[in-house]
N, C-alpha and C positions, 0 to 999 in steps of 0.2 A: 177355842177348840183346837186340838192338834191338827185336824184336817185343814182348817182354815189357814193355820200358820204354815203348814207344808205347801199348800197350794199357792199362798202368797210368795213363798220362797221360790217356787218354780216360776212364777210370773216375773220375779226379780231377775231371773236368768234369761228372760226374753220370751218365754212362752206366753201365748194369749190365755185368757180366762178359760176358754173351751179346751185348749191344748193341755193346760195344767190339770183340768178336771178329768180329762180322758186318760192322761198318763197316770195320775194318781189312782184312778179306778182300775186301770190295767195292772198296776203294781199290786194292788190289793187282791185282785181276782186271780192272777196268774193267767195262763193261756185261756182265752174266752172268745165267745162269739161277739159280733157287733151288737146284737140285741142285749146281751148281758152287760156289756160295757156301757151301753146307752142308759140302761136302767140304773146302774151304779153311779153314773155321772150325772143322772137326772137331765139328760139331753135327748133330743129327738134322734132317732136312728139315722135319718138322712144327714143330720148335722155331724154325727159321729163318723160316718164314712169319709167325709171331706177332712175332718180333723185327723183321723188315722192316717190318711194319705200324707198330710203335712208332717206328721210325726215320723212316718216311715222315711221321708226325705232327709230328715235330720238325724236319723239313726236311733230314735227313741222307742220305736215299735217295730217288731218283725213279724212275719207270717209263719205260722207252723201248721202242719197238716196232721190230722188224726183221722186216718182212713180217708174218706172223701170230704171230711169236714174241715173247713178253713178256720183256723183260730188265730187270734192276734195276741201277742205277748209283749209286755214292756221289757225293754233292755235294762240291764243293771244300772242303778243310780250312779255308778262310777262313770258312766257315759256323760253325765251332767258336768263332771269335773273337767273332762276333756273338751266339752263345749265351751266352758268358761275360759280354759286356756286358749282356745281358738279365738275367742272374742278379745282376750287380752293381747294376743299377737296382732290381730287386726288393728286394734287401737295403737299399738306400738308402731306399726307400719305407717299409720296415718298421722302420728304425732308430729313428725317434722313439718308437714304442711299446715297442721293446726297451729303449731308454734311459730310458723313463719309470718303470720298475719300481724302487721304492725302499721297502724295509721299514723301518717306523718302530719297531715294538716287537713282537718275537716273532710276527710274522704276524698280529697282531690289528688292525693299522692299515696302510694302504697309500696311498701317493700316486703318481699317474701324471701325467706331464706330456706334453702334445701341442703341437707347434709347427707352425704353418702351417694354412691353410684345409682342405686335403685331409686332413691328419692329424686335425683337429678333427671333420671329418665322420664319421670312424670312431667317435667318441664318440656321436654322434647315432644312428648305425646300431646301436650296442650298446644304446642305450636302447630302441629298437624291438624288439630281440631279447629283452631281459631283463624289461622292465616288463610287469606283468600288469594286466588291466582294473580290479581292485579295489585296486591300489596307489595310495597318495596321491602325487600329482604336483603339486608346487608350483613356481612360477617367479616370480622378480623380475627385471624386465628393461625395457629400452626396446625394445619389439617392433618399432617402425618402423625403428630403427637396426640392430637385429639382423638383420631380414630384408633390409635393403638391401645387406648384404655379398654375398649370393647369393640373390636373390629366388626364382629357379626351384627351387633345392634346398630352401630352408626352407619354401616353400609346399607342396612335395611331401612334406616331412617332416611338416608339420602334418596334411595329408590322410591320410597313412599312420598317423599316431598316432591320429587319430579313427576310422579303420577298425578299429583294434584295441580300440576302445571304452575308451580310456584317458581318464578324466575328470580334467581339470586345472583348477587354480586359478592365475590369473595376476594379479600385481600389476605394473602397467605404466603408461605415460604415454598420455594421450588423444591420438589421432592418427587420420588417415583410415583407416589399416589396422586399428587396434584397434576403431574404431567399426564397421567392416565386420564384424569378427569378432563384435562384440556383436549385430549384426543377425542373423547366422547362427550364433549360439552353439551351437544344438542340433546343427548339422552338424559343427562343430569340437569338440564335446564339451568346451567350455571355459567357465569362469565368470571374468569379469574385474572387477577393481577398479582405480581410477585413483589414482596418487600425485600429489602437487602438481607443477605445471608446472615449478617452479624446480629440482626435483631432476634432477641430471645422472647418467645411467647409461651406463657403458661396459662393463659386464659382465653377461652373461646368467647368472643364478644358478638352477640347477635342483636342487631338493631332492627326492630319491627315498628310499624306505625304507632302502636300503643304500648310497647314494652321495650325495655333494654334488659338483656339477659347477659350476665357475667358468669361464665361457667369455668371454674378453676379445675383443670383436668389432671393436675398433679396432686398427690396426697397433701392434705386431706381434701378429697374430692367434694366440692360443694358448688352451689349456684345461688346467685342473688338475682331476683327479678324486680326491676324498678318500674313503676308506673307513675311517671311524672312528665308532663308535657315539655317543660323547659329542659330537663335533663336529656330527654329523648331527642329533642330538636338539636341540642348542642352536639350530641354524638352523631346525628345524621349529617350535620354541616361539616364536622371534623372528618367523617368518613368520605364525604364528597370531595373535600379538599385533597385528601390522601389519594383518592381514586384518580383525580385529574393529574396529580403530580407523578404518578407511577407509569 
């Protein structure tokens, strides 16, 4: 039957069975009362109230007034196409993270790849969610260049990191920015040491207890997150040797 085919099509777009029934009934009836929609959709009136609220939130049903009477009307089916485009965009935004999953060995090791600035920012948001105050937080970077990519975001990241009381050790290059951080090191919860001026850095290296993050901040902006105990331990030891020598 055409009705079943169309309702199944609506469900394929992400509507529930009841939402598809109510939207279909509303399209058929035009502006109507809840009672009429409930009868056409073969649903209880109390159920239709909650379904209509859900459809209003996603823009598929609007309220109209005829005198003092409140009527509910289905939006044009063109709205469904824009919903589909939104879902496609959401998928596109999430694809880098989905594509980043790559098992190296029996689940013991994992490499994740992130491409583009917005995708890389999700790595930093994950850091704030996962890292605890007592965790060792080590960084090797050119802080000035790193922050220049998106000064507002990275300044905000450093402030939020400090609020979580995460103590960090940073090996970086001397610059106006890093000298400012030295002056207010207590506020930023960071201790810095400076590498020789001739060293050129294009990657922000963050060494956490369970992750190694390599963030290339020059184009093409990307990040690799490695979860491998041996690799992390090797970078921790290398960092500690550098820290002691500076």
